[in-house]
Each structure stands twice: as C-alpha cells, then as structure tokens.
N, C-alpha and C positions, 0 to 999 in steps of 0.2 A: 066755112073760111072755105071756101074751094082754093084760093090761090093765096094761102097763109105764108105758105114757101115763099110762092114768089115775091110777095112784098116784103118777108124778112129778110129775104137776099136784095133785094132792091134799096132796103132803108139801109143796112152794115152798105153796103157798096158806093149809097150816097155821104154814108159820113168816112167810109173813110178817103171818101175825094174830098170831101171838107177839109177834114185833118190835113191834106196834101194840100189843100191848098191855102192853109195857110199856114202852112211850112214854108209853102215855095216861095210867099208872100214875104214873113217877117225873116225867115234865114236862120233864124235864131236857134244854137243848138242846143237851149236851155229845155228847147219842145221836145226832147227827148232826153225818157228815160236812162237812158243807160248812159247819154251827156254828161250828168249831172253829174256821175262817178264816176266820171274820167277815164270811163273803159273804152272808148274812142279815141282813137289816136287819129287829128285831124290836123294837117297841114294848109287846107286851108276851109276854114269852117263855110263860110258863103256856099263855096260850089260844093262842100262835103250833102249842106242841108238838100239844095236844089236836087241834088241823087238821091238823095235819101225820097223826096219829093218827088220824083218821075218815077220809082222804082215802086213809091206805097200807091199815085194812080193808077202806073200799071196794073199792079196786081185786085186793085179793086175794080177790075175787069173780070174777074171770075168769078166773083157772086152773082155780077150782074150779066153776066153769058149763064149762071144758071138759074137764077131768076126768071129769064125768057123763055127758058126751054121747061122750065117749070106750066107755064102758062097752056104750054101746049099737050105737055105730059102731063102723066099723075107718076108714072113709075118710076126707077131706081132710076131713069136716065139724068134726071136733072143733078142727081148728088154726083154722078158718071163726070160729069161737063163740070161741074163744081170743084172738083182732085184734078181732071185733066187738064183744065184751061189755069189753077192755082199750079201745076204743078212748072207749064206751058213759060205762064209769067212770072214765076221764080226763080225759070232758067236765064229768062228772057231779062230780067234782070240784072243778078248776076256776073251774063256776059257783059251789062254798059257797063258793070264796076270793073271788071276789070280790063274792059281798056283803056279807060281813062285813070294810067295810073297817078300824072302827077294831084291828083285831088287828093291824096293820101298820104304824099311826100313834108318830108319837114321844109 
C-alpha cells in the first residue's frame, strides 16, 4: 500500500464533505450531537447550521491537501501539511463565526 495514507485522507475528507452537505441541505440542529443537549444557544437554527456546514466543508480541505501531498512525498511532509492546513482552516472558521454575530443572538 504505497498510497495508503493518501487514500485514508481522501476518504476522511470525503466523509466530512458528505456530512457538511447533509447538514447544509437539512439544516436540522439535531444532526449535531451537542445540539441535543442544548449546549449551543442558537438564535436562528437554520443560519447556525449553514455556518456549521461551511466550517465543516472548510475543515475538509486539510485532509484533502495532506492526501495530495502524500501522493508526491512519503516523508513527514504530508503530516506537516495536515497540521498546517488544519490550523489555517480552523482559524478561517473562527473568523467566519466572529463576523456574523446575528446568527447567535436571540
């Protein structure tokens, strides 16, 4: 299995994208485990779920980039790409969340 790491990263990225797509289409807060316990305060659940779907789709870029870099190198580079892009994607997700405060107001 020369490309085992890349295949695993592509599957993980695809699973995250499928989950983000389901959340974006349904926009049901019960699709999130913490929403069942009322841990999240949502002013507008539909907008909140769309924002969560965007963040999940953005986060799926990290394993995708790592899988692509794993096709070309077999050193520690794909793991560094995974960590680096995950930090960037989560930072961008936090930035998206902070810019739209109306979603979280009651």
